[in-house]
N, CA, C and O atoms as CSV, one atom per row, in Angstrom:
chain,resi,resn,atom,element,x,y,z
A,1,UNK,N,N,-39.102,29.809,4.920
A,1,UNK,CA,C,-38.815,31.016,5.763
A,1,UNK,C,C,-38.778,30.326,7.017
A,1,UNK,O,O,-39.447,29.352,7.363
A,2,UNK,N,N,-37.546,31.224,7.913
A,2,UNK,CA,C,-37.228,30.614,9.084
A,2,UNK,C,C,-38.646,31.475,9.998
A,2,UNK,O,O,-38.994,32.656,9.981
A,3,UNK,N,N,-39.199,30.279,10.733
A,3,UNK,CA,C,-39.933,30.654,12.560
A,3,UNK,C,C,-39.717,30.734,13.249
A,3,UNK,O,O,-39.688,29.555,13.603
A,4,UNK,N,N,-39.344,31.454,14.314
A,4,UNK,CA,C,-39.786,32.083,15.199
A,4,UNK,C,C,-39.303,30.611,16.272
A,4,UNK,O,O,-40.285,29.938,16.583
A,5,UNK,N,N,-38.410,30.266,16.640
A,5,UNK,CA,C,-37.840,28.850,17.514
A,5,UNK,C,C,-37.407,28.128,16.754
A,5,UNK,O,O,-37.471,26.994,17.229
A,6,UNK,N,N,-36.832,28.128,15.469
A,6,UNK,CA,C,-36.573,27.669,14.667
A,6,UNK,C,C,-34.906,27.180,14.751
A,6,UNK,O,O,-34.282,28.168,14.363
A,7,UNK,N,N,-34.206,26.395,14.995
A,7,UNK,CA,C,-32.472,26.308,15.007
A,7,UNK,C,C,-32.172,26.353,13.705
A,7,UNK,O,O,-32.657,25.783,12.728
A,8,UNK,N,N,-31.219,27.186,13.853
A,8,UNK,CA,C,-30.257,27.412,12.562
A,8,UNK,C,C,-28.839,26.559,12.899
A,8,UNK,O,O,-28.553,26.720,14.086
A,9,UNK,N,N,-28.005,25.818,12.292
A,9,UNK,CA,C,-27.448,24.965,12.094
A,9,UNK,C,C,-26.311,25.462,12.292
A,9,UNK,O,O,-25.498,24.888,13.016
A,10,UNK,N,N,-26.090,26.427,11.787
A,10,UNK,CA,C,-24.628,26.954,11.071
A,10,UNK,C,C,-24.290,27.978,12.433
A,10,UNK,O,O,-23.147,28.328,12.728
A,11,UNK,N,N,-25.858,28.482,13.392
A,11,UNK,CA,C,-25.005,28.998,14.277
A,11,UNK,C,C,-24.835,28.266,15.686
A,11,UNK,O,O,-24.455,28.846,16.703
A,12,UNK,N,N,-25.135,27.047,15.614
A,12,UNK,CA,C,-24.404,26.589,17.537
A,12,UNK,C,C,-23.223,26.582,17.329
A,12,UNK,O,O,-22.642,26.264,16.291
A,13,UNK,N,N,-22.841,26.898,18.208
A,13,UNK,CA,C,-21.595,26.486,19.383
A,13,UNK,C,C,-21.378,25.422,19.191
A,13,UNK,O,O,-22.326,24.695,19.488
A,14,UNK,N,N,-19.798,24.498,18.481
A,14,UNK,CA,C,-19.644,23.354,18.797
A,14,UNK,C,C,-18.685,22.848,19.875
A,14,UNK,O,O,-17.927,21.877,19.863
A,15,UNK,N,N,-18.982,23.994,21.035
A,15,UNK,CA,C,-18.111,24.200,21.796
A,15,UNK,C,C,-18.807,23.132,22.960
A,15,UNK,O,O,-19.740,22.358,22.749
A,16,UNK,N,N,-18.181,23.302,24.045
A,16,UNK,CA,C,-18.207,21.896,25.630
A,16,UNK,C,C,-19.387,23.155,26.085
A,16,UNK,O,O,-19.585,24.349,25.862
A,17,UNK,N,N,-20.007,22.005,26.877
A,17,UNK,CA,C,-21.521,22.711,26.927
A,17,UNK,C,C,-21.770,23.415,28.609
A,17,UNK,O,O,-22.849,23.550,29.186
A,18,UNK,N,N,-20.647,23.714,29.019
A,18,UNK,CA,C,-19.707,24.615,30.265
A,18,UNK,C,C,-18.286,24.829,29.876
A,18,UNK,O,O,-17.353,24.054,30.085
A,19,UNK,N,N,-18.230,26.501,29.019
A,19,UNK,CA,C,-16.759,26.417,28.471
A,19,UNK,C,C,-15.980,26.525,29.856
A,19,UNK,O,O,-16.690,26.898,30.790
A,20,UNK,N,N,-14.906,26.316,30.094
A,20,UNK,CA,C,-13.787,26.090,30.928
A,20,UNK,C,C,-13.598,24.475,31.424
A,20,UNK,O,O,-12.522,23.922,31.654
A,21,UNK,N,N,-14.855,23.922,31.514
A,21,UNK,CA,C,-15.031,22.668,31.900
A,21,UNK,C,C,-14.468,21.290,31.700
A,21,UNK,O,O,-15.318,20.441,31.968
A,22,UNK,N,N,-13.529,20.878,31.389
A,22,UNK,CA,C,-13.001,19.879,30.911
A,22,UNK,C,C,-12.500,18.633,31.492
A,22,UNK,O,O,-11.735,17.763,31.078
A,23,UNK,N,N,-13.224,18.821,32.681
A,23,UNK,CA,C,-12.424,17.601,33.802
A,23,UNK,C,C,-10.990,17.852,34.429
A,23,UNK,O,O,-10.101,18.556,33.950
A,24,UNK,N,N,-10.956,17.016,35.773
A,24,UNK,CA,C,-9.975,17.381,35.881
A,24,UNK,C,C,-8.238,17.385,35.375
A,24,UNK,O,O,-8.034,16.565,34.480
A,25,UNK,N,N,-6.928,18.220,35.838
A,25,UNK,CA,C,-6.154,17.860,34.882
A,25,UNK,C,C,-5.435,16.684,34.743
A,25,UNK,O,O,-6.055,15.763,35.275
A,26,UNK,N,N,-4.157,16.251,34.143
A,26,UNK,CA,C,-3.666,14.997,34.406
A,26,UNK,C,C,-2.827,15.206,35.627
A,26,UNK,O,O,-2.561,14.164,36.226
A,27,UNK,N,N,-2.275,16.482,36.214
A,27,UNK,CA,C,-1.478,16.604,36.771
A,27,UNK,C,C,-1.699,16.548,38.448
A,27,UNK,O,O,-0.893,16.167,39.296
A,28,UNK,N,N,-3.364,17.170,38.666
A,28,UNK,CA,C,-4.589,17.453,39.233
A,28,UNK,C,C,-4.271,15.510,39.920
A,28,UNK,O,O,-3.528,15.133,40.827
A,29,UNK,N,N,-5.104,14.785,39.099
A,29,UNK,CA,C,-5.136,13.276,38.981
A,29,UNK,C,C,-4.017,12.391,39.608
A,29,UNK,O,O,-4.083,11.397,40.332
A,30,UNK,N,N,-2.715,13.254,38.963
A,30,UNK,CA,C,-1.535,12.682,38.953
A,30,UNK,C,C,-1.167,12.769,41.442
A,30,UNK,O,O,-0.637,12.044,42.283
A,31,UNK,N,N,-1.824,13.981,41.417
A,31,UNK,CA,C,-1.374,14.096,42.371
A,31,UNK,C,C,-2.318,13.543,43.596
A,31,UNK,O,O,-1.973,13.388,44.767
A,32,UNK,N,N,-3.718,13.265,42.959
A,32,UNK,CA,C,-4.445,12.811,44.044
A,32,UNK,C,C,-4.531,11.175,43.746
A,32,UNK,O,O,-5.424,10.523,44.288
A,33,UNK,N,N,-3.552,10.530,42.852
A,33,UNK,CA,C,-3.398,8.775,43.237
A,33,UNK,C,C,-1.914,8.445,44.236
A,33,UNK,O,O,-1.397,7.457,44.759
A,34,UNK,N,N,-1.567,10.230,44.096
A,34,UNK,CA,C,-0.299,9.539,45.122
A,34,UNK,C,C,-0.477,9.601,46.277
A,34,UNK,O,O,-0.109,8.809,47.144
A,35,UNK,N,N,-1.637,11.501,46.473
A,35,UNK,CA,C,-1.658,11.250,47.441
A,35,UNK,C,C,-2.603,9.616,48.353
A,35,UNK,O,O,-2.303,9.191,49.469
A,36,UNK,N,N,-3.565,9.115,47.551
A,36,UNK,CA,C,-4.121,8.188,47.959
A,36,UNK,C,C,-3.189,7.195,48.533
A,36,UNK,O,O,-3.109,6.828,49.706
A,37,UNK,N,N,-2.200,6.664,47.069
A,37,UNK,CA,C,-1.406,5.561,47.449
A,37,UNK,C,C,-0.283,6.147,48.783
A,37,UNK,O,O,-0.566,5.200,49.516
A,38,UNK,N,N,0.098,6.449,49.100
A,38,UNK,CA,C,0.565,7.277,50.303
A,38,UNK,C,C,0.002,6.905,51.626
A,38,UNK,O,O,0.603,6.112,52.351
A,39,UNK,N,N,-1.191,7.475,51.989
A,39,UNK,CA,C,-2.783,6.761,52.698
A,39,UNK,C,C,-2.289,5.826,52.868
A,39,UNK,O,O,-1.265,5.739,53.545
A,40,UNK,N,N,-3.007,4.593,52.164
A,40,UNK,CA,C,-3.335,3.830,51.901
A,40,UNK,C,C,-1.711,2.934,52.337
A,40,UNK,O,O,-2.079,2.095,53.159
A,41,UNK,N,N,-0.425,2.800,52.174
A,41,UNK,CA,C,0.549,2.763,52.769
A,41,UNK,C,C,1.054,2.778,54.246
A,41,UNK,O,O,1.389,1.926,55.068
A,42,UNK,N,N,0.978,3.814,54.214
A,42,UNK,CA,C,0.628,4.565,56.161
A,42,UNK,C,C,-0.293,3.516,56.553
A,42,UNK,O,O,0.113,2.653,57.332
A,43,UNK,N,N,-1.610,3.475,56.067
A,43,UNK,CA,C,-2.674,2.680,56.986
A,43,UNK,C,C,-2.459,1.376,56.580
A,43,UNK,O,O,-3.017,0.728,57.465
A,44,UNK,N,N,-2.041,0.672,55.867
A,44,UNK,CA,C,-1.358,-0.617,55.813
A,44,UNK,C,C,-0.318,-0.880,57.087
A,44,UNK,O,O,-0.454,-1.666,58.025
A,45,UNK,N,N,0.641,-0.061,56.833
A,45,UNK,CA,C,2.153,-0.459,57.796
A,45,UNK,C,C,1.588,0.090,59.323
A,45,UNK,O,O,2.101,-0.462,60.296
A,46,UNK,N,N,0.761,0.940,59.529
A,46,UNK,CA,C,0.125,1.024,60.747
A,46,UNK,C,C,-0.997,-0.458,61.467
A,46,UNK,O,O,-0.849,-0.978,62.573
A,47,UNK,N,N,-1.797,-0.734,60.671
A,47,UNK,CA,C,-2.156,-2.190,61.204
A,47,UNK,C,C,-2.150,-2.691,61.982
A,47,UNK,O,O,-2.992,-2.775,62.876
A,48,UNK,N,N,-1.136,-3.190,61.847
A,48,UNK,CA,C,-0.721,-4.026,62.875
A,48,UNK,C,C,-0.273,-3.640,64.631
A,48,UNK,O,O,-0.060,-4.463,65.522
A,49,UNK,N,N,-0.219,-1.815,64.747
A,49,UNK,CA,C,0.243,-1.383,65.769
A,49,UNK,C,C,-1.719,-0.738,66.575
A,49,UNK,O,O,-2.212,-0.002,67.430
A,50,UNK,N,N,-1.973,-1.419,65.811
A,50,UNK,CA,C,-4.350,-0.508,66.078
A,50,UNK,C,C,-3.970,-1.712,67.527
A,50,UNK,O,O,-3.663,-2.898,67.642
A,51,UNK,N,N,-4.215,-0.564,68.407
A,51,UNK,CA,C,-5.282,-1.562,69.809
A,51,UNK,C,C,-6.672,-1.248,69.714
A,51,UNK,O,O,-7.061,-0.092,69.544
A,52,UNK,N,N,-7.509,-2.320,69.828
A,52,UNK,CA,C,-8.711,-2.412,69.597
A,52,UNK,C,C,-9.154,-1.076,71.200
A,52,UNK,O,O,-8.662,-0.812,72.297
A,53,UNK,N,N,-10.432,-0.580,70.296
A,53,UNK,CA,C,-10.845,0.419,71.715
A,53,UNK,C,C,-12.336,-0.535,72.287
A,53,UNK,O,O,-12.840,-1.394,71.563
A,54,UNK,N,N,-12.880,-0.202,73.660
A,54,UNK,CA,C,-13.886,-0.699,73.617
A,54,UNK,C,C,-15.539,-1.720,72.526
A,54,UNK,O,O,-16.280,-2.699,72.615
A,55,UNK,N,N,-15.337,-0.953,71.947
A,55,UNK,CA,C,-16.371,-0.545,71.506
A,55,UNK,C,C,-16.018,-0.995,70.109
A,55,UNK,O,O,-16.818,-0.691,69.224
A,56,UNK,N,N,-15.142,-1.546,69.845
A,56,UNK,CA,C,-14.602,-2.225,68.539
A,56,UNK,C,C,-14.551,-3.489,69.262
A,56,UNK,O,O,-15.332,-4.347,68.850
A,57,UNK,N,N,-13.748,-3.819,70.323
A,57,UNK,CA,C,-13.788,-4.747,71.109
A,57,UNK,C,C,-14.835,-5.338,71.384
A,57,UNK,O,O,-14.532,-6.530,71.333
A,58,UNK,N,N,-16.175,-5.225,71.718
A,58,UNK,CA,C,-17.437,-5.906,71.935
A,58,UNK,C,C,-17.737,-6.442,70.509
A,58,UNK,O,O,-18.128,-7.604,70.405
A,59,UNK,N,N,-17.598,-5.763,69.537
A,59,UNK,CA,C,-18.336,-6.374,68.447
A,59,UNK,C,C,-17.420,-7.260,68.494
A,59,UNK,O,O,-17.627,-8.306,69.110
A,60,UNK,N,N,-16.147,-7.008,67.815
A,60,UNK,CA,C,-15.454,-8.320,67.557
A,60,UNK,C,C,-15.506,-9.646,68.345
A,60,UNK,O,O,-15.155,-10.695,67.805
A,61,UNK,N,N,-15.854,-9.611,69.359
A,61,UNK,CA,C,-16.234,-10.479,70.870
A,61,UNK,C,C,-16.944,-10.939,70.356
A,61,UNK,O,O,-16.844,-12.094,69.941
A,62,UNK,N,N,-18.270,-9.933,70.139
A,62,UNK,CA,C,-19.374,-11.311,69.766
A,62,UNK,C,C,-19.633,-12.080,68.633
A,62,UNK,O,O,-20.325,-13.094,68.546
A,63,UNK,N,N,-18.794,-11.294,67.490
A,63,UNK,CA,C,-18.780,-11.858,66.316
A,63,UNK,C,C,-17.591,-13.410,66.335
A,63,UNK,O,O,-17.737,-14.378,65.590
A,64,UNK,N,N,-16.790,-13.300,67.087
A,64,UNK,CA,C,-15.770,-14.311,67.559
A,64,UNK,C,C,-16.734,-15.094,68.604
A,64,UNK,O,O,-16.728,-16.227,68.122
A,65,UNK,N,N,-17.348,-15.132,69.461
A,65,UNK,CA,C,-17.847,-16.377,70.475
A,65,UNK,C,C,-18.822,-16.784,70.105
A,65,UNK,O,O,-18.772,-17.974,69.797
A,66,UNK,N,N,-20.182,-16.084,69.933
A,66,UNK,CA,C,-21.682,-15.926,69.333
A,66,UNK,C,C,-21.539,-16.708,68.171
A,66,UNK,O,O,-20.537,-16.515,67.482
A,67,UNK,N,N,-22.406,-17.602,67.814
A,67,UNK,CA,C,-23.106,-17.793,66.761
A,67,UNK,C,C,-23.891,-17.423,65.833
A,67,UNK,O,O,-24.351,-16.417,66.373
A,68,UNK,N,N,-24.388,-17.478,64.847
A,68,UNK,CA,C,-25.336,-16.708,63.880
A,68,UNK,C,C,-26.784,-16.552,64.861
A,68,UNK,O,O,-27.505,-15.585,64.616
A,69,UNK,N,N,-27.027,-17.127,65.525
A,69,UNK,CA,C,-28.390,-16.951,66.088
A,69,UNK,C,C,-27.742,-16.380,67.516
A,69,UNK,O,O,-28.498,-15.839,68.322
A,70,UNK,N,N,-27.048,-16.447,67.656
A,70,UNK,CA,C,-26.422,-15.672,69.202
A,70,UNK,C,C,-26.368,-14.412,69.134
A,70,UNK,O,O,-26.879,-13.546,69.845
A,71,UNK,N,N,-25.435,-14.330,67.846
A,71,UNK,CA,C,-25.685,-12.795,66.962
A,71,UNK,C,C,-26.891,-12.116,67.481
A,71,UNK,O,O,-27.139,-11.352,68.414
A,72,UNK,N,N,-27.714,-12.826,66.279
A,72,UNK,CA,C,-29.159,-12.130,66.588
A,72,UNK,C,C,-29.409,-11.764,67.492
A,72,UNK,O,O,-29.630,-10.557,67.590
A,73,UNK,N,N,-29.547,-12.971,69.100
A,73,UNK,CA,C,-30.017,-12.540,70.158
A,73,UNK,C,C,-29.231,-11.357,70.686
A,73,UNK,O,O,-29.855,-10.740,71.549
A,74,UNK,N,N,-28.184,-10.934,70.439
A,74,UNK,CA,C,-27.296,-10.558,71.451
A,74,UNK,C,C,-27.661,-8.858,70.522
A,74,UNK,O,O,-27.165,-7.927,71.157
A,75,UNK,N,N,-28.279,-8.469,69.430
A,75,UNK,CA,C,-28.242,-7.004,68.985
A,75,UNK,C,C,-28.768,-6.350,70.028
A,75,UNK,O,O,-28.328,-5.338,70.573
A,76,UNK,N,N,-30.165,-7.250,70.400
A,76,UNK,CA,C,-31.028,-6.732,71.450
A,76,UNK,C,C,-30.366,-6.028,72.722
A,76,UNK,O,O,-31.176,-5.288,73.281
A,77,UNK,N,N,-29.359,-6.056,73.205
A,77,UNK,CA,C,-28.592,-5.233,74.453
A,77,UNK,C,C,-27.641,-4.804,73.405
A,77,UNK,O,O,-26.623,-5.179,73.987
A,78,UNK,N,N,-27.352,-4.469,72.668
A,78,UNK,CA,C,-26.291,-3.634,72.283
A,78,UNK,C,C,-26.671,-2.243,71.755
A,78,UNK,O,O,-27.061,-2.272,70.588
A,79,UNK,N,N,-26.651,-1.096,72.304
A,79,UNK,CA,C,-26.477,0.425,72.284
A,79,UNK,C,C,-26.974,0.556,70.735
A,79,UNK,O,O,-27.854,1.415,70.796
A,80,UNK,N,N,-26.864,0.182,69.522
A,80,UNK,CA,C,-27.002,0.960,68.471
A,80,UNK,C,C,-27.584,-0.361,67.413
A,80,UNK,O,O,-27.052,-1.460,67.572
A,81,UNK,N,N,-28.379,-0.250,66.637
A,81,UNK,CA,C,-29.192,-1.004,65.806
A,81,UNK,C,C,-28.081,-1.486,64.960
A,81,UNK,O,O,-27.099,-0.791,64.701
A,82,UNK,N,N,-28.326,-3.165,64.369
A,82,UNK,CA,C,-27.428,-3.861,63.765
A,82,UNK,C,C,-27.647,-2.981,62.494
A,82,UNK,O,O,-28.618,-2.239,62.638
A,83,UNK,N,N,-26.865,-2.821,60.996
A,83,UNK,CA,C,-26.215,-2.431,60.376
A,83,UNK,C,C,-26.999,-3.595,59.416
A,83,UNK,O,O,-26.671,-3.747,58.240
């Protein structure tokens, strides 16, 4: 005899846990890949024309001109903490 709380295997739904969600469709995934590819191509094409701003140039010059010990020492004078 069935007791309260027993699960009858014949009454279980074999469908997905969240009905209607099967993940992103192929066409949506295709569009995402296409948009990312266009973004990547445009970004890579623009890199040679990038002019560094002051904050980028400061970090680049520190990395270029100082050794590891100098970089650690210089971190105390920078306005942001080291990553």
